[in-house]
LUMVO-538878 format. One record per residue (C-alpha): residue number from 1; residue in one letter; x, z, y. Coordinates in pm, 1 decimal. Each point is the difference from the previous one (the first is absolute). Example, Ala and Ser with C-alpha at 12.3 -4.5 7.8 and 13.67 -1.06 7.14 Angstrom:
% residues 2
<atom nr="1" rest="A" X="1230.0" Z="780.0" Y="-450.0"/>
<atom nr="2" rest="S" X="137.0" Z="-66.0" Y="344.0"/>
% end
This chain:
% residues 347
<atom nr="1" rest="X" X="10441.0" Z="81.6" Y="-9508.5"/>
<atom nr="2" rest="X" X="97.9" Z="-277.8" Y="235.0"/>
<atom nr="3" rest="X" X="336.9" Z="-154.4" Y="-80.2"/>
<atom nr="4" rest="X" X="268.7" Z="-18.3" Y="275.2"/>
<atom nr="5" rest="X" X="26.7" Z="-378.1" Y="-41.5"/>
<atom nr="6" rest="X" X="192.6" Z="-39.1" Y="324.5"/>
<atom nr="7" rest="X" X="289.2" Z="182.0" Y="-177.4"/>
<atom nr="8" rest="X" X="-20.6" Z="-200.0" Y="-325.9"/>
<atom nr="9" rest="X" X="280.7" Z="-218.2" Y="-129.5"/>
<atom nr="10" rest="X" X="-47.0" Z="-319.2" Y="-205.0"/>
<atom nr="11" rest="X" X="43.0" Z="210.6" Y="-314.5"/>
<atom nr="12" rest="X" X="-270.9" Z="244.1" Y="114.4"/>
<atom nr="13" rest="X" X="-248.1" Z="-280.7" Y="69.8"/>
<atom nr="14" rest="X" X="60.3" Z="-159.4" Y="-341.4"/>
<atom nr="15" rest="X" X="-81.5" Z="329.8" Y="-174.0"/>
<atom nr="16" rest="X" X="-300.6" Z="89.7" Y="216.3"/>
<atom nr="17" rest="X" X="-334.0" Z="-43.6" Y="-182.8"/>
<atom nr="18" rest="X" X="-200.1" Z="-93.0" Y="311.5"/>
<atom nr="19" rest="X" X="253.4" Z="-263.4" Y="103.1"/>
<atom nr="20" rest="X" X="10.6" Z="-147.1" Y="-351.6"/>
<atom nr="21" rest="X" X="-380.1" Z="-23.3" Y="-12.1"/>
<atom nr="22" rest="X" X="1.0" Z="-185.4" Y="333.3"/>
<atom nr="23" rest="X" X="257.4" Z="-252.7" Y="-129.5"/>
<atom nr="24" rest="X" X="-164.4" Z="-61.7" Y="-338.3"/>
<atom nr="25" rest="X" X="-371.6" Z="64.6" Y="64.2"/>
<atom nr="26" rest="X" X="-66.8" Z="-11.8" Y="376.8"/>
<atom nr="27" rest="X" X="-341.3" Z="87.6" Y="138.8"/>
<atom nr="28" rest="X" X="-147.0" Z="20.3" Y="348.7"/>
<atom nr="29" rest="X" X="93.3" Z="365.8" Y="47.7"/>
<atom nr="30" rest="X" X="362.7" Z="-38.7" Y="-109.3"/>
<atom nr="31" rest="X" X="45.9" Z="-320.7" Y="200.7"/>
<atom nr="32" rest="X" X="-126.0" Z="177.0" Y="310.8"/>
<atom nr="33" rest="X" X="222.7" Z="305.0" Y="-56.4"/>
<atom nr="34" rest="X" X="325.4" Z="-186.2" Y="-67.3"/>
<atom nr="35" rest="X" X="-47.0" Z="-261.8" Y="271.2"/>
<atom nr="36" rest="X" X="-69.8" Z="278.2" Y="249.8"/>
<atom nr="37" rest="X" X="311.4" Z="181.2" Y="-123.3"/>
<atom nr="38" rest="X" X="212.0" Z="-315.0" Y="48.6"/>
<atom nr="39" rest="X" X="-133.4" Z="-38.7" Y="352.5"/>
<atom nr="40" rest="X" X="81.2" Z="362.5" Y="83.6"/>
<atom nr="41" rest="X" X="341.6" Z="-3.7" Y="-171.3"/>
<atom nr="42" rest="X" X="154.6" Z="-346.9" Y="44.6"/>
<atom nr="43" rest="X" X="339.5" Z="147.9" Y="-94.3"/>
<atom nr="44" rest="X" X="-127.0" Z="42.1" Y="-357.9"/>
<atom nr="45" rest="X" X="-102.6" Z="-366.4" Y="-38.2"/>
<atom nr="46" rest="X" X="323.3" Z="-101.3" Y="-175.6"/>
<atom nr="47" rest="X" X="-27.8" Z="290.8" Y="-247.8"/>
<atom nr="48" rest="X" X="-363.6" Z="-84.9" Y="-77.2"/>
<atom nr="49" rest="X" X="82.8" Z="-366.6" Y="-56.1"/>
<atom nr="50" rest="X" X="290.9" Z="82.9" Y="-230.4"/>
<atom nr="51" rest="X" X="-201.3" Z="255.3" Y="-198.9"/>
<atom nr="52" rest="X" X="-290.6" Z="-245.9" Y="-41.0"/>
<atom nr="53" rest="X" X="237.2" Z="-272.7" Y="-114.7"/>
<atom nr="54" rest="X" X="163.5" Z="229.2" Y="-255.4"/>
<atom nr="55" rest="X" X="-333.0" Z="107.4" Y="-145.8"/>
<atom nr="56" rest="X" X="-133.6" Z="-354.0" Y="-25.0"/>
<atom nr="57" rest="X" X="316.2" Z="-143.3" Y="-154.8"/>
<atom nr="58" rest="X" X="39.9" Z="274.7" Y="-258.9"/>
<atom nr="59" rest="X" X="-362.7" Z="-5.4" Y="-114.5"/>
<atom nr="60" rest="X" X="61.0" Z="-262.1" Y="-268.7"/>
<atom nr="61" rest="X" X="-224.6" Z="-54.3" Y="-301.7"/>
<atom nr="62" rest="X" X="213.1" Z="-71.5" Y="-308.2"/>
<atom nr="63" rest="X" X="-259.8" Z="-242.2" Y="-138.4"/>
<atom nr="64" rest="X" X="32.9" Z="-215.7" Y="315.4"/>
<atom nr="65" rest="X" X="372.4" Z="-60.2" Y="-48.8"/>
<atom nr="66" rest="X" X="149.4" Z="-316.8" Y="-140.5"/>
<atom nr="67" rest="X" X="174.0" Z="2.1" Y="-340.3"/>
<atom nr="68" rest="X" X="336.8" Z="-32.0" Y="175.4"/>
<atom nr="69" rest="X" X="-72.6" Z="302.9" Y="217.0"/>
<atom nr="70" rest="X" X="-110.7" Z="203.8" Y="-302.4"/>
<atom nr="71" rest="X" X="320.1" Z="-96.2" Y="-184.2"/>
<atom nr="72" rest="X" X="210.5" Z="97.7" Y="301.4"/>
<atom nr="73" rest="X" X="-169.9" Z="340.5" Y="16.4"/>
<atom nr="74" rest="X" X="66.5" Z="49.0" Y="-370.2"/>
<atom nr="75" rest="X" X="368.0" Z="-83.3" Y="59.1"/>
<atom nr="76" rest="X" X="19.8" Z="266.5" Y="270.1"/>
<atom nr="77" rest="X" X="-162.4" Z="254.5" Y="-231.2"/>
<atom nr="78" rest="X" X="247.9" Z="-89.6" Y="-274.6"/>
<atom nr="79" rest="X" X="284.8" Z="43.7" Y="248.5"/>
<atom nr="80" rest="X" X="-142.0" Z="339.1" Y="96.5"/>
<atom nr="81" rest="X" X="2.4" Z="102.6" Y="-364.2"/>
<atom nr="82" rest="X" X="366.2" Z="-106.4" Y="-22.3"/>
<atom nr="83" rest="X" X="77.2" Z="211.7" Y="305.8"/>
<atom nr="84" rest="X" X="-160.9" Z="296.5" Y="-173.9"/>
<atom nr="85" rest="X" X="241.9" Z="-39.5" Y="-293.5"/>
<atom nr="86" rest="X" X="308.6" Z="-44.9" Y="219.0"/>
<atom nr="87" rest="X" X="231.2" Z="304.2" Y="28.0"/>
<atom nr="88" rest="X" X="-28.4" Z="205.6" Y="318.4"/>
<atom nr="89" rest="X" X="302.7" Z="157.6" Y="169.5"/>
<atom nr="90" rest="X" X="79.1" Z="350.8" Y="-126.6"/>
<atom nr="91" rest="X" X="-195.5" Z="260.2" Y="193.0"/>
<atom nr="92" rest="X" X="-33.1" Z="374.5" Y="-33.4"/>
<atom nr="93" rest="X" X="-379.0" Z="-42.2" Y="31.6"/>
<atom nr="94" rest="X" X="-182.5" Z="-241.4" Y="-226.1"/>
<atom nr="95" rest="X" X="-317.8" Z="-139.5" Y="156.9"/>
<atom nr="96" rest="X" X="-267.1" Z="-229.1" Y="-145.5"/>
<atom nr="97" rest="X" X="63.0" Z="-368.7" Y="60.4"/>
<atom nr="98" rest="X" X="-285.1" Z="-44.2" Y="248.2"/>
<atom nr="99" rest="X" X="141.5" Z="282.3" Y="217.7"/>
<atom nr="100" rest="X" X="339.9" Z="-161.7" Y="37.9"/>
<atom nr="101" rest="X" X="43.4" Z="-166.1" Y="335.7"/>
<atom nr="102" rest="X" X="201.4" Z="-293.7" Y="-129.3"/>
<atom nr="103" rest="X" X="-269.7" Z="-95.9" Y="-248.4"/>
<atom nr="104" rest="X" X="-278.6" Z="26.4" Y="255.6"/>
<atom nr="105" rest="X" X="178.3" Z="-218.5" Y="254.3"/>
<atom nr="106" rest="X" X="98.9" Z="-260.6" Y="-261.1"/>
<atom nr="107" rest="X" X="-356.3" Z="-18.6" Y="-126.0"/>
<atom nr="108" rest="X" X="-137.5" Z="-18.5" Y="353.4"/>
<atom nr="109" rest="X" X="237.7" Z="-281.4" Y="90.4"/>
<atom nr="110" rest="X" X="-85.6" Z="-194.0" Y="-315.3"/>
<atom nr="111" rest="X" X="-375.5" Z="45.2" Y="1.2"/>
<atom nr="112" rest="X" X="-70.8" Z="-37.1" Y="371.2"/>
<atom nr="113" rest="X" X="102.7" Z="-364.7" Y="16.2"/>
<atom nr="114" rest="X" X="-186.0" Z="-86.3" Y="-319.1"/>
<atom nr="115" rest="X" X="-319.9" Z="175.1" Y="109.0"/>
<atom nr="116" rest="X" X="5.1" Z="-160.0" Y="343.1"/>
<atom nr="117" rest="X" X="36.9" Z="-348.1" Y="-149.9"/>
<atom nr="118" rest="X" X="-258.4" Z="65.9" Y="-271.1"/>
<atom nr="119" rest="X" X="-250.0" Z="150.7" Y="242.4"/>
<atom nr="120" rest="X" X="9.5" Z="-306.5" Y="221.0"/>
<atom nr="121" rest="X" X="-233.9" Z="-176.8" Y="-245.9"/>
<atom nr="122" rest="X" X="-257.9" Z="273.8" Y="50.5"/>
<atom nr="123" rest="X" X="69.0" Z="39.9" Y="370.9"/>
<atom nr="124" rest="X" X="-57.2" Z="-362.1" Y="97.4"/>
<atom nr="125" rest="X" X="-331.6" Z="-4.7" Y="-188.1"/>
<atom nr="126" rest="X" X="-134.2" Z="279.0" Y="224.0"/>
<atom nr="127" rest="X" X="-190.6" Z="-61.9" Y="326.6"/>
<atom nr="128" rest="X" X="241.8" Z="-26.9" Y="291.2"/>
<atom nr="129" rest="X" X="-74.0" Z="237.7" Y="285.7"/>
<atom nr="130" rest="X" X="56.8" Z="-157.8" Y="338.3"/>
<atom nr="131" rest="X" X="116.4" Z="250.4" Y="262.2"/>
<atom nr="132" rest="X" X="27.4" Z="-150.0" Y="347.8"/>
<atom nr="133" rest="X" X="121.5" Z="201.7" Y="298.3"/>
<atom nr="134" rest="X" X="37.5" Z="-112.5" Y="361.1"/>
<atom nr="135" rest="X" X="259.7" Z="130.2" Y="242.6"/>
<atom nr="136" rest="X" X="-84.7" Z="151.4" Y="337.3"/>
<atom nr="137" rest="X" X="-133.6" Z="-272.9" Y="227.6"/>
<atom nr="138" rest="X" X="-29.6" Z="-256.4" Y="-282.7"/>
<atom nr="139" rest="X" X="-316.7" Z="-194.3" Y="-87.2"/>
<atom nr="140" rest="X" X="-15.2" Z="-163.7" Y="-341.5"/>
<atom nr="141" rest="X" X="-269.9" Z="-212.5" Y="-164.6"/>
<atom nr="142" rest="X" X="-51.1" Z="59.7" Y="-373.1"/>
<atom nr="143" rest="X" X="-197.9" Z="-229.0" Y="-231.1"/>
<atom nr="144" rest="X" X="-167.3" Z="179.0" Y="-288.8"/>
<atom nr="145" rest="X" X="-50.0" Z="-144.7" Y="-351.7"/>
<atom nr="146" rest="X" X="-362.1" Z="-100.6" Y="75.6"/>
<atom nr="147" rest="X" X="81.8" Z="-185.4" Y="322.7"/>
<atom nr="148" rest="X" X="-95.7" Z="289.3" Y="228.9"/>
<atom nr="149" rest="X" X="246.9" Z="79.8" Y="278.4"/>
<atom nr="150" rest="X" X="119.0" Z="319.6" Y="165.7"/>
<atom nr="151" rest="X" X="183.6" Z="9.6" Y="330.8"/>
<atom nr="152" rest="X" X="210.8" Z="319.1" Y="2.2"/>
<atom nr="153" rest="X" X="88.1" Z="176.1" Y="323.5"/>
<atom nr="154" rest="X" X="334.3" Z="171.9" Y="55.4"/>
<atom nr="155" rest="X" X="97.7" Z="299.2" Y="-216.8"/>
<atom nr="156" rest="X" X="-261.1" Z="-75.8" Y="-268.1"/>
<atom nr="157" rest="X" X="0.0" Z="-37.4" Y="-378.3"/>
<atom nr="158" rest="X" X="-223.8" Z="-197.6" Y="-234.6"/>
<atom nr="159" rest="X" X="-1.9" Z="43.3" Y="-378.2"/>
<atom nr="160" rest="X" X="-177.2" Z="-210.9" Y="-263.5"/>
<atom nr="161" rest="X" X="57.3" Z="-150.5" Y="-343.0"/>
<atom nr="162" rest="X" X="33.1" Z="-373.0" Y="-55.5"/>
<atom nr="163" rest="X" X="-213.6" Z="-16.6" Y="-317.2"/>
<atom nr="164" rest="X" X="-349.9" Z="-14.6" Y="150.1"/>
<atom nr="165" rest="X" X="-255.4" Z="-118.4" Y="-253.0"/>
<atom nr="166" rest="X" X="-281.5" Z="-234.7" Y="94.7"/>
<atom nr="167" rest="X" X="-275.2" Z="250.1" Y="-88.9"/>
<atom nr="168" rest="X" X="150.8" Z="334.5" Y="106.4"/>
<atom nr="169" rest="X" X="-7.2" Z="187.0" Y="330.4"/>
<atom nr="170" rest="X" X="286.2" Z="-92.6" Y="231.5"/>
<atom nr="171" rest="X" X="192.3" Z="303.7" Y="129.0"/>
<atom nr="172" rest="X" X="272.9" Z="70.4" Y="259.1"/>
<atom nr="173" rest="X" X="149.4" Z="318.1" Y="147.3"/>
<atom nr="174" rest="X" X="83.9" Z="23.9" Y="370.4"/>
<atom nr="175" rest="X" X="207.1" Z="238.7" Y="211.8"/>
<atom nr="176" rest="X" X="19.3" Z="-89.8" Y="368.2"/>
<atom nr="177" rest="X" X="-205.2" Z="-283.2" Y="148.0"/>
<atom nr="178" rest="X" X="-120.3" Z="-332.8" Y="-132.4"/>
<atom nr="179" rest="X" X="-252.4" Z="-269.3" Y="87.7"/>
<atom nr="180" rest="X" X="-178.4" Z="-139.7" Y="-307.8"/>
<atom nr="181" rest="X" X="-159.7" Z="-339.7" Y="-53.7"/>
<atom nr="182" rest="X" X="-160.4" Z="29.0" Y="-343.2"/>
<atom nr="183" rest="X" X="-80.9" Z="-311.0" Y="-202.6"/>
<atom nr="184" rest="X" X="-348.4" Z="-9.8" Y="-150.2"/>
<atom nr="185" rest="X" X="15.4" Z="-12.6" Y="-380.4"/>
<atom nr="186" rest="X" X="-273.7" Z="-31.7" Y="-260.8"/>
<atom nr="187" rest="X" X="-5.6" Z="174.7" Y="-337.1"/>
<atom nr="188" rest="X" X="-249.0" Z="4.1" Y="-286.1"/>
<atom nr="189" rest="X" X="-187.4" Z="293.1" Y="154.7"/>
<atom nr="190" rest="X" X="1.1" Z="-133.9" Y="356.1"/>
<atom nr="191" rest="X" X="245.7" Z="29.5" Y="288.2"/>
<atom nr="192" rest="X" X="339.3" Z="143.4" Y="-97.8"/>
<atom nr="193" rest="X" X="88.7" Z="320.1" Y="183.1"/>
<atom nr="194" rest="X" X="315.3" Z="56.8" Y="204.8"/>
<atom nr="195" rest="X" X="109.2" Z="362.9" Y="54.6"/>
<atom nr="196" rest="X" X="254.9" Z="122.4" Y="255.4"/>
<atom nr="197" rest="X" X="117.6" Z="352.5" Y="-83.4"/>
<atom nr="198" rest="X" X="125.6" Z="233.5" Y="275.1"/>
<atom nr="199" rest="X" X="62.7" Z="375.7" Y="-5.7"/>
<atom nr="200" rest="X" X="-322.3" Z="58.3" Y="195.3"/>
<atom nr="201" rest="X" X="-239.7" Z="-274.2" Y="-110.9"/>
<atom nr="202" rest="X" X="-65.5" Z="-258.6" Y="-267.8"/>
<atom nr="203" rest="X" X="-125.9" Z="-322.4" Y="160.2"/>
<atom nr="204" rest="X" X="-203.5" Z="-230.8" Y="-224.7"/>
<atom nr="205" rest="X" X="-84.0" Z="-352.7" Y="115.8"/>
<atom nr="206" rest="X" X="-137.9" Z="-322.8" Y="-140.9"/>
<atom nr="207" rest="X" X="156.3" Z="-239.2" Y="249.5"/>
<atom nr="208" rest="X" X="69.5" Z="86.8" Y="359.8"/>
<atom nr="209" rest="X" X="247.9" Z="66.5" Y="281.3"/>
<atom nr="210" rest="X" X="91.9" Z="353.8" Y="93.8"/>
<atom nr="211" rest="X" X="283.4" Z="210.9" Y="140.3"/>
<atom nr="212" rest="X" X="128.9" Z="321.0" Y="-156.5"/>
<atom nr="213" rest="X" X="224.7" Z="253.8" Y="172.7"/>
<atom nr="214" rest="X" X="101.2" Z="291.8" Y="-219.9"/>
<atom nr="215" rest="X" X="273.3" Z="233.4" Y="124.0"/>
<atom nr="216" rest="X" X="62.8" Z="376.3" Y="-32.3"/>
<atom nr="217" rest="X" X="-311.8" Z="28.1" Y="-217.5"/>
<atom nr="218" rest="X" X="-227.4" Z="-145.4" Y="271.7"/>
<atom nr="219" rest="X" X="-174.9" Z="-325.3" Y="-88.1"/>
<atom nr="220" rest="X" X="-186.2" Z="-242.9" Y="228.2"/>
<atom nr="221" rest="X" X="-184.6" Z="-306.2" Y="-130.6"/>
<atom nr="222" rest="X" X="-113.5" Z="-271.6" Y="241.4"/>
<atom nr="223" rest="X" X="-243.8" Z="-256.5" Y="-137.4"/>
<atom nr="224" rest="X" X="26.9" Z="-343.1" Y="161.8"/>
<atom nr="225" rest="X" X="-208.1" Z="-211.0" Y="-237.2"/>
<atom nr="226" rest="X" X="-204.4" Z="48.1" Y="-315.6"/>
<atom nr="227" rest="X" X="-88.7" Z="328.6" Y="-168.3"/>
<atom nr="228" rest="X" X="200.6" Z="292.6" Y="-138.5"/>
<atom nr="229" rest="X" X="-77.8" Z="323.3" Y="-180.8"/>
<atom nr="230" rest="X" X="199.5" Z="318.7" Y="53.3"/>
<atom nr="231" rest="X" X="47.3" Z="298.5" Y="-230.3"/>
<atom nr="232" rest="X" X="228.2" Z="300.6" Y="-12.9"/>
<atom nr="233" rest="X" X="265.8" Z="-35.0" Y="-274.0"/>
<atom nr="234" rest="X" X="2.1" Z="268.1" Y="-267.6"/>
<atom nr="235" rest="X" X="-345.2" Z="132.2" Y="98.9"/>
<atom nr="236" rest="X" X="-247.4" Z="-34.9" Y="-288.5"/>
<atom nr="237" rest="X" X="-313.3" Z="30.8" Y="212.2"/>
<atom nr="238" rest="X" X="142.2" Z="-192.3" Y="295.2"/>
<atom nr="239" rest="X" X="-264.5" Z="-151.6" Y="226.4"/>
<atom nr="240" rest="X" X="16.6" Z="-380.3" Y="25.2"/>
<atom nr="241" rest="X" X="6.7" Z="-123.3" Y="360.6"/>
<atom nr="242" rest="X" X="-79.8" Z="-359.2" Y="88.6"/>
<atom nr="243" rest="X" X="150.9" Z="-147.1" Y="317.1"/>
<atom nr="244" rest="X" X="-120.9" Z="-281.6" Y="221.5"/>
<atom nr="245" rest="X" X="217.8" Z="-238.1" Y="205.1"/>
<atom nr="246" rest="X" X="106.9" Z="157.9" Y="327.6"/>
<atom nr="247" rest="X" X="17.2" Z="350.6" Y="-143.5"/>
<atom nr="248" rest="X" X="298.7" Z="231.1" Y="-38.6"/>
<atom nr="249" rest="X" X="11.2" Z="273.4" Y="-266.4"/>
<atom nr="250" rest="X" X="248.0" Z="288.1" Y="22.7"/>
<atom nr="251" rest="X" X="87.6" Z="296.4" Y="-216.0"/>
<atom nr="252" rest="X" X="250.7" Z="285.6" Y="16.1"/>
<atom nr="253" rest="X" X="161.5" Z="202.7" Y="-281.5"/>
<atom nr="254" rest="X" X="-178.7" Z="329.2" Y="79.4"/>
<atom nr="255" rest="X" X="-341.4" Z="-154.6" Y="72.6"/>
<atom nr="256" rest="X" X="-232.8" Z="-98.2" Y="-283.9"/>
<atom nr="257" rest="X" X="-226.8" Z="-224.1" Y="206.3"/>
<atom nr="258" rest="X" X="75.2" Z="-356.3" Y="105.5"/>
<atom nr="259" rest="X" X="-81.5" Z="-86.1" Y="361.5"/>
<atom nr="260" rest="X" X="-143.1" Z="-347.8" Y="63.0"/>
<atom nr="261" rest="X" X="-41.8" Z="-136.3" Y="352.8"/>
<atom nr="262" rest="X" X="-46.6" Z="-329.9" Y="181.1"/>
<atom nr="263" rest="X" X="315.0" Z="-115.5" Y="176.0"/>
<atom nr="264" rest="X" X="171.1" Z="-319.8" Y="108.5"/>
<atom nr="265" rest="X" X="195.7" Z="-126.3" Y="-304.8"/>
<atom nr="266" rest="X" X="267.1" Z="-159.7" Y="220.7"/>
<atom nr="267" rest="X" X="116.2" Z="346.5" Y="108.6"/>
<atom nr="268" rest="X" X="118.2" Z="50.9" Y="-358.2"/>
<atom nr="269" rest="X" X="94.8" Z="-355.0" Y="-98.5"/>
<atom nr="270" rest="X" X="189.6" Z="-111.7" Y="313.9"/>
<atom nr="271" rest="X" X="330.8" Z="54.7" Y="-180.2"/>
<atom nr="272" rest="X" X="-79.2" Z="-294.5" Y="-229.8"/>
<atom nr="273" rest="X" X="16.2" Z="-222.8" Y="310.4"/>
<atom nr="274" rest="X" X="323.2" Z="166.6" Y="115.6"/>
<atom nr="275" rest="X" X="-179.6" Z="186.6" Y="277.2"/>
<atom nr="276" rest="X" X="-59.3" Z="351.6" Y="127.4"/>
<atom nr="277" rest="X" X="-358.2" Z="60.5" Y="115.3"/>
<atom nr="278" rest="X" X="-73.7" Z="342.0" Y="147.2"/>
<atom nr="279" rest="X" X="-331.7" Z="114.1" Y="144.5"/>
<atom nr="280" rest="X" X="11.5" Z="341.8" Y="170.0"/>
<atom nr="281" rest="X" X="260.3" Z="106.6" Y="-258.7"/>
<atom nr="282" rest="X" X="188.0" Z="328.7" Y="39.6"/>
<atom nr="283" rest="X" X="377.3" Z="-36.4" Y="37.0"/>
<atom nr="284" rest="X" X="50.8" Z="239.3" Y="-292.3"/>
<atom nr="285" rest="X" X="-196.5" Z="-242.6" Y="-222.5"/>
<atom nr="286" rest="X" X="210.2" Z="-290.5" Y="123.1"/>
<atom nr="287" rest="X" X="309.9" Z="206.1" Y="-81.6"/>
<atom nr="288" rest="X" X="-127.6" Z="58.3" Y="-355.5"/>
<atom nr="289" rest="X" X="-55.6" Z="-373.1" Y="-46.0"/>
<atom nr="290" rest="X" X="355.5" Z="-77.0" Y="112.3"/>
<atom nr="291" rest="X" X="129.2" Z="265.3" Y="-238.0"/>
<atom nr="292" rest="X" X="-196.5" Z="-132.5" Y="-297.7"/>
<atom nr="293" rest="X" X="77.4" Z="-367.4" Y="50.1"/>
<atom nr="294" rest="X" X="336.9" Z="-10.4" Y="178.7"/>
<atom nr="295" rest="X" X="163.1" Z="331.4" Y="-91.1"/>
<atom nr="296" rest="X" X="22.3" Z="113.2" Y="364.4"/>
<atom nr="297" rest="X" X="-37.1" Z="363.6" Y="103.4"/>
<atom nr="298" rest="X" X="-161.8" Z="39.7" Y="343.6"/>
<atom nr="299" rest="X" X="41.7" Z="341.0" Y="160.8"/>
<atom nr="300" rest="X" X="-209.0" Z="89.8" Y="305.3"/>
<atom nr="301" rest="X" X="99.3" Z="230.3" Y="282.1"/>
<atom nr="302" rest="X" X="-321.3" Z="200.2" Y="-49.9"/>
<atom nr="303" rest="X" X="-338.4" Z="-17.5" Y="-173.9"/>
<atom nr="304" rest="X" X="-177.8" Z="-106.3" Y="318.2"/>
<atom nr="305" rest="X" X="206.6" Z="-317.9" Y="10.0"/>
<atom nr="306" rest="X" X="-66.7" Z="-65.0" Y="-369.5"/>
<atom nr="307" rest="X" X="-376.0" Z="23.7" Y="65.3"/>
<atom nr="308" rest="X" X="-2.6" Z="-271.9" Y="267.6"/>
<atom nr="309" rest="X" X="-180.9" Z="-318.1" Y="-103.1"/>
<atom nr="310" rest="X" X="91.8" Z="-367.0" Y="8.7"/>
<atom nr="311" rest="X" X="-199.0" Z="-325.8" Y="-21.1"/>
<atom nr="312" rest="X" X="170.4" Z="-335.3" Y="-37.8"/>
<atom nr="313" rest="X" X="89.7" Z="-302.3" Y="-217.6"/>
<atom nr="314" rest="X" X="357.2" Z="-116.7" Y="-53.6"/>
<atom nr="315" rest="X" X="232.3" Z="-146.8" Y="-260.4"/>
<atom nr="316" rest="X" X="133.8" Z="228.1" Y="-271.0"/>
<atom nr="317" rest="X" X="298.4" Z="-223.1" Y="-76.9"/>
<atom nr="318" rest="X" X="217.3" Z="272.2" Y="153.9"/>
<atom nr="319" rest="X" X="-101.7" Z="363.9" Y="61.0"/>
<atom nr="320" rest="X" X="230.7" Z="-10.9" Y="304.3"/>
<atom nr="321" rest="X" X="-266.4" Z="-205.2" Y="181.5"/>
<atom nr="322" rest="X" X="-255.3" Z="274.9" Y="-57.6"/>
<atom nr="323" rest="X" X="239.8" Z="275.3" Y="108.9"/>
<atom nr="324" rest="X" X="82.5" Z="-187.2" Y="320.1"/>
<atom nr="325" rest="X" X="-371.0" Z="-49.9" Y="72.1"/>
<atom nr="326" rest="X" X="-71.3" Z="370.9" Y="-50.4"/>
<atom nr="327" rest="X" X="287.8" Z="100.8" Y="224.7"/>
<atom nr="328" rest="X" X="-130.2" Z="-220.9" Y="283.8"/>
<atom nr="329" rest="X" X="-365.7" Z="98.0" Y="-48.1"/>
<atom nr="330" rest="X" X="59.8" Z="375.7" Y="-4.8"/>
<atom nr="331" rest="X" X="317.5" Z="11.2" Y="213.6"/>
<atom nr="332" rest="X" X="215.4" Z="131.8" Y="-283.1"/>
<atom nr="333" rest="X" X="370.4" Z="14.5" Y="-64.4"/>
<atom nr="334" rest="X" X="109.9" Z="-84.0" Y="-354.5"/>
<atom nr="335" rest="X" X="310.4" Z="137.4" Y="-166.7"/>
<atom nr="336" rest="X" X="90.7" Z="-138.3" Y="-339.2"/>
<atom nr="337" rest="X" X="237.9" Z="135.3" Y="-261.2"/>
<atom nr="338" rest="X" X="-20.6" Z="-219.9" Y="-308.8"/>
<atom nr="339" rest="X" X="-359.7" Z="7.7" Y="-120.0"/>
<atom nr="340" rest="X" X="-82.2" Z="312.7" Y="201.3"/>
<atom nr="341" rest="X" X="-161.6" Z="-78.4" Y="336.7"/>
<atom nr="342" rest="X" X="-70.2" Z="261.0" Y="267.5"/>
<atom nr="343" rest="X" X="-276.3" Z="-76.7" Y="253.4"/>
<atom nr="344" rest="X" X="6.2" Z="197.1" Y="326.9"/>
<atom nr="345" rest="X" X="-166.3" Z="-29.1" Y="336.2"/>
<atom nr="346" rest="X" X="226.1" Z="-170.6" Y="247.7"/>
<atom nr="347" rest="X" X="148.9" Z="241.1" Y="256.8"/>
% end
């Protein structure tokens, strides 16, 4: 039965088996599920971060502790034993020691600080997960441990660990849009693979440049240079698809097949040059792009207006420039209330 995670508290997440497995033993499936959940429920981000931190800090191995830490823990246990022998206030109901609220809170207060300090030895020895998120309208360049770079578009997240080994596959997880320049690396068995995981596709490369846009379960991969292989995540018999430069591959959540077509790469990579490039693009698709990247909600007077098409190149430094251009081109009036923008035909 699916858990109502959107209603979970920090306490609920800490006790949930699926969440604990993701924190301690993440795999492709769990990474995809929880990153998609975070994208769909940004209000739960703080709870997820706190729950993850609690689990990691409290998962201490006694053998990893220093002698001083072990002695301090023994002191706390001795103090707990003394508390057990101390007289309790007279009560008409006698309860076992571990059921008495005062004992529980005293023990919690004593042990929490010790465990957090002791666990830090274990915690800092673990691989550090890098979680990078861009705001609406923000572009950010990220350098990966192997020297590869990713330029993130607005409202996007990139996740990876900083402990990449010289002979193991390099892996990142993407939600949103990013342009990758992958460094070519050699290993004992040949070229070292680089895998970009998205909810809809796993993208395996050896050294190349490509763009990935993955939002609402839809994924589009644009190959600019080199060679990539695509496969469906979580599908055992997934067909491997090889792309050539100048091709775009797309997939949707409810469709098993991956569509590959020839298309101008600059239509999908213009944002890396701070430009909008549209070629016979429906206004509803332009509206979706502004929603994904800038957090703007465009509302059209009717569906006929939303289906009208636009061709043009202009700067994307400010979406206001694009809105003004559309209003002049299609003789529209624009009414704005915060991030909600109504487009109507001029009277």
